[in-house]
N, C-alpha and C positions, 0 to 999 in steps of 0.2 A: 698173584691176584692183582687185578687192576682196580685201584680205588677210585679212579676217575669215573668208572661206569656206575658207581653207587650214589653219585651226587644228585640231589633233588634239584630239579630245574624250577626256578621261581621266575615267572614272567614279569616283565615291566613294560612301561609304555613304549619303549623302543623295540622290544622283541616280539610284541604281540602282532599276530597276522590277522587283521580284521578283513572279513569278506562281506558281501552283500547277498542276502537271502530273500527270496520271494515266496510268500505263502498265500495260496488262494483260499479264502474263508468260505467259499460257497458250499452250503450244506454241511458245514462243520459245526460241532457242538462248541459253544462259546468257552466253557471251562477247559476243555481239552485243548482247544486251540490256544488259549491264553497260557496254560501251563507249559506247553511245548515252545511257544514263542518266548516266554520268560526264560526258559532254560537256555535257548540259543542266545538271547540278548545278554544273559549273565555269563555265558561261556562255559557252562557246566558240561556241555557235550564234547568239549575239547580235552585232550590229554594234558595240555599245559595249563589247566585252570588254576588260577591263583585268586584266593578270596578277596584280596585287597586291591585288585587291579581290574580295570575295565578290559577284559580279554574276550568279550563276546563279539558276535557279528552284528551288523546292521540288518534289521528285519523290516521288510516291506510287506504289509498285509493289504491285499486287494479284495474287492467284493465284500466289504464289511457289512453292508445292508442285508446280505443273504445268509448271515450267521443264524444258527438255530439255538434255541434254549429248550431244555427238556422239561417235562411235567407242566405245571402251571406257572412257571417262572415268568413267562412273557407278560402276564397280567398281575401276578401277585407280588413279585419282587419289586422293591422300591429303592431308588437311588435318592439320597438325601443331600441337599446342598443348602447353604445359608447365604443370603444376600449381604449380610453384614449389618442390617438394620434390625431393630427390635421387632420380633414377630416375623422375621424374614425367612423362616424355614420353608423350603420348597421341596416337593416330592415329585418324582417322575417314575413311571414304569418303563421297562425296556421297550415295550411296544411304542410308547410315545417318543422315546429317545431315538429309536431306529428310524422314525419318520423325520424328526427334526434334525438330528446330527448322528448318523449311524457310526461314525468313527469313534465317538465318545464311549460307546458301549464296550468296544474292543480295547480301547486305550485304558479305561478304568479297570477292566478285568486283568490285563497284563500288568498294569502298574501296581495292583494289589498283591501281585505275586513276586514283586521285586523288593529288595531291602529298603527299609524306611530310614536311609542315611544319606549323606552327601553323595556317596558313590552310587546309591540307588537312584538318586535324582539325575546324576550324570548318565547312568546307563539307560534310563527311561527316554533320553533324547535320541537313542539309537533305534527307536520304534517309529515307523512311518505307516499310518493307516489311511486308506483311501476307500471311499464308498463304492466307486465303480471299478472297472477292470483297467482303467488308464492310470498310469503313474509317471511322474516326471524324472524317474531315476534310471532310465534306460541306458544312459551313458556309463553307469557303474557296472553294467552287465550282470545283473543279479542272477544267481543260480536258483531255479525253481526247485523246491523240495516238496515231497509228499509228507504229510504229518504222520502217516503210518510208519514211515521209515525211521522216525525219531523214537528212541527208547526212553 
């Protein structure tokens, strides 16, 4: 019996194989898009997933302004932020945010599905969201994937 074949492989920063992935958000439901993007960024779709290492891929999301929300979430959901001043609580609906800065809606949805730790903050930097179909990462030759192919 070969005991070498039973060793559990634990990834580290040197052995991780990071790739670039392109996701088109046009006509995609926000929550489903965010959960699948978070899974790719975290690296949970890979066989060598290690919880304490950034082993996920870099994700580029294009057409963020064309994302869909189901039900009445477009007008009834509220994003809350605070300016830092007394009485500085500000509210915004997804409809208002999609007009002002559409990237923020997708970024907040994906960020909410990542760990709230130092590693989660580092992993969140692997997400690149753009409102239109153009992106400056063509040199990395990202592989376009369909969200239906991700389990």
